[in-house]
N, C-alpha and C positions, 0 to 999 in steps of 0.2 A: 488434533486440537493442541495448540501450544500451551505449555505450562505458564502459569503466571510468574512474573518476576517478583523479587522480594518486596518491592514497593507496592505492587498490586495486592500482594498477600497482606501486607501491613494495613492497607486501606480497608480490605474486607474485614480483617480482625477488628479494626477500629469501629466500623459500623456495627459489627456483631456485639462488641463490648458496650456500645451505646444503647443498643436495643435491650441487652441484658440489664444494664443499669436502670433503664426506664422501667422495666418489669419489676426490678427489685424495689424501686421506690413506690410503685403502685401497690405492691404487696404490703409494704410497710404502712401504707395508708388504709388498705382494705382489711387486712387480717385483724388489727386491733378492734375495728368496728364489729367484725364478725364475732370475735371472742366476747366482747362486752354484751352483744345481743344474745349470744348463746348462754352466757352466765346468768343474765337477767331471766331468761326463759326457764333455765334449770331451777333458779331460786324460787320463782313464782310457782312452778310445778311442784316443787318440794313442799312449799307452804300449803298449796291446795291439797296435796295428798296427806299432809300431816293433819289437816282439819278433819279428815275422814277417819283417822285412826286414833283419835284422842281417847283417853281413858273415860269411863262413864261419868265420873264426878265432874271432870272438866267440861264434858259435853253438856251436862245438865246445867251448869252455871252459865255457859254460853247460850243455851236455849232460853233461859229465863230472861236474858237481856238481849235477845236477838233482835227484837223490834218493839216499837212502842205499843203495839196492840196486844202484846203478850202471847202471840201465836208462836208455836214451836217451828223453827226453821231448820230442818235436818238436811237440806240440799247442800251437797258439797260445793265449795267455792271453786270455780274454774279459773285457770290461769288467765291473766289479763291480756296476754298476747299469744299469737300463734308461733310455731317453731320458726326461727329466723331463716330466711331464704338468702342463700349466698349468690351474688351476681356481680360480675365484673362491670356491668353496665350501669348499675344504679349509682347516682351521685353519693359521695361520702363527705361527711363533715370532718374537717381537721382543724385543730386550733389555730394553725398558722395560715390556713386558706380561708379567706374572708367569704368567698362565694361557693365553697365546696369544690369537689373535683369535677372538672369539665368532662362531658361525655367522651370526648376524644383526647382526654388528658393522658391516656396511656401511650400515645404515639411518641416515638423518639423525636428529638430535635424540637418539635413545636409544642410538645406536651407541657414542659415547664412554662413556656410563654403563655399558653392558653390558661393555665392554672394560676399564673403569676406566682409561681412556686420557686423562689430562688433557693430555698433550702434543698428542695429536690434537685435543682440544677447542680448545686454543690455536691450532693451525694452522687450524682451521675459522673461528674468530673473526677471524683475520688476513685470510683470504680474504673474509669477509663485510664487514669494515671497508673493504677496498680496493674491493669491488664497490659499496658505498654511496657511497664517495667518487667513483667513476666516474659513478654516477647523478647526484650533485650537480654534477659538472663538466658533464655533458651538459645538465642543466636550466639551468645558468648561461649556457652558451654559446648555448642555444636562445633565451634571452630577448633576446640581442643581435640575432638575426635575420640575422647575417652568415654563418652556416653552416646554410642551410635544409635540407640533406639529412640532417642529423644527427638520429637518432631512437632509439627504444628498441632497435632491432636492433643498434645500435652497443654498447649496454650489455650486451645478451645475449651478443654475441660477446666483449666484454671480460671478462665473468664467466667464460666458458669458458677464455679465454686465461689469466687470472689463476690459476684453479684448475690448469690444465695446467702452467703454469710453476712453481707451488708443488710439484706432484708431481715435476717434473723436478729441482727444487732439492733435494728430500729424497733422491731416488734418486742424484743425482750426489754429494751430500755423504756418503752411506753407502758408495757403491761406487766413486767417482771414474770413473764411466762413464755416458755418455748413450746409451741404446739407440736404435737406429733405429726400433723399434716405437713410440717416443714422439715423436721429433723429426720424422720424415718425415710422419706423419699431421698434425701441427700445421702443417707447411709447406703441405701440400696443402689443409688446411682454410682457411688464410688466403687462398690463391689462389682457392679456390672461392667464398668470401665476396666477394672483390673482383670476380669475374666475374659473380656472380649477383645482386648488390645494388648500389644506388646510394649507397654510403657515402662516406666521406672519400677512399678510395683507388680509383682505377681499376685495371683489370687490368694496364695498362701499368706503372703505378707499383709495383704489387705485384711484378711480374716483375723490374723494375729493383731493387727492394729485395732480392730473393733473390740476384740476380747480384752486386750491390755488397757485400752482407753476407758472402756466402761468399767472394767474390774477395778482399776486403780481409783477412779473417782468414787465408785461405790464403796470401796474399803475406807477411803478417807471420810466419806459422809457417815458411814456407820461408826467409825471411831469418834468423830465429833459428836454424834448423837449419844454415844455411851458416856462420853466425858461431860458434856454439857446438858444432857437430858432434854435436848430439843433438836429438831431437824435443822440441819445447816446447809443442805444442798438439795435442790429439786431434781426430779427425774429427768427433766428436759436438759439440764446441764450434762448429765451422764450420757444421754443419747447424742448430744452435740459433740462431745469429745470422742464418742465412739464413731460418729460419722467422719470426723477429721482423721481418725485412725484408719478408716477405710480408704481415705485419699492419700495418706502420708505414711502408713505403716505403724508398727509398734513403737519404733524409736521416735517417729514424728509425733505420735500421740503423747509420749512421755515428755518430749521437749515442749510441745504445745501446752501441756498441763503445767509444767514448771514455769514457763514464760507467762502463762495466764495468771498464775498465782502472784507473780511480781506485779503484773499490770493491775490485777484486782486490788492488791495492797496499795498501790499508788492511787488508784481511783478512790479507795476508802479514805485515804489520807486527805485527798482533795475535798471529799464530802465532809470530813471531820473539821476541816478548816472553814468551810462555808457555813455549816450548821453543826452545832455541837452534838445534837442528839439525832441519831438515825439507827433504825433497827435492822434494816436489810437493804441491799442494793443488788442490781442485776449483775450476775457473774458471766452471763452469756456473751456480752460484748468483749470481755477480756479473752474468753476462749476463742471467739471468732477471729479477733485480731491476731492472736498467737497462731491460729490455724493458717491464716493468710500468709503470715511471715514464714511459717514452716514450709508451706507449699512452694512459695517463691524461692526459698533457699534450698529446696530439695535437690535440684540438679547439682548444686555445689557440694551438698552433703554426699551424694553418690560419687561425685568427682574426687572428693577427698578419700572416700573408701577405696576407689579404684587405684589411686596413687599409693595408698597404704598397702594394698594387695600386691602392687608391682614391686614395692620395696621389700 
């Protein structure tokens, strides 16, 4: 069997990037719906449970006014909805999609057309552009011969990472919440790739990246909490930077955290100019953007280290 030429490889990677981009946008539509349904069910369950454990005085007052007939109604109130069922096939309502998500809207190429979703098409194009940029960086560094272990596996992993971070960005922007079902698998996938392949990162460097990334952001969050007496960072942000550390190492996690801080500051300034009063904003998009930049620049980073070692 003949090996594929570079043009064929680029075409395969392009199709793979488009499929991952379509998946990322579908996730960004589905997951916020799932989160809202789950939060609503938890709130209703909490209220129903609270009705059954009220103190006797409050229960007596409610019993006297329970109904017009004056009969005592001690039956606990049940939640108004069943636990939410997660399905990729059920239509979803999105503010910018007039008719909701088409049943076949997850398909690449024709999905945005069926959905009339031009925002999703732009999101796909952005993922594809970054993926092709990653391929160009890989080919450029490979020509130097200084990083011999860098191959197309690095590009495939990078495409998955870029699409995943794009989905997390959209979810965090819409809900200001980074769910564990997206951050934790990304972390474990980075560790798995580091253990099972001979890429730029060893398993030791990947584990160090997780510890340093999570530890630094946790320390900053605790310091802010001690100074301001309120929580300034969510646990999802810590898990996201830890996941980026699994893909880029300890130095990559530190660089991503520093760059994300500048990006977050710029984003906060933009919000301040648009509306004077805002209490909080999503920090996840800044972390995700910094992580993508770091992963694309990682070959050049290792190239610089190899030149410094040679000198």
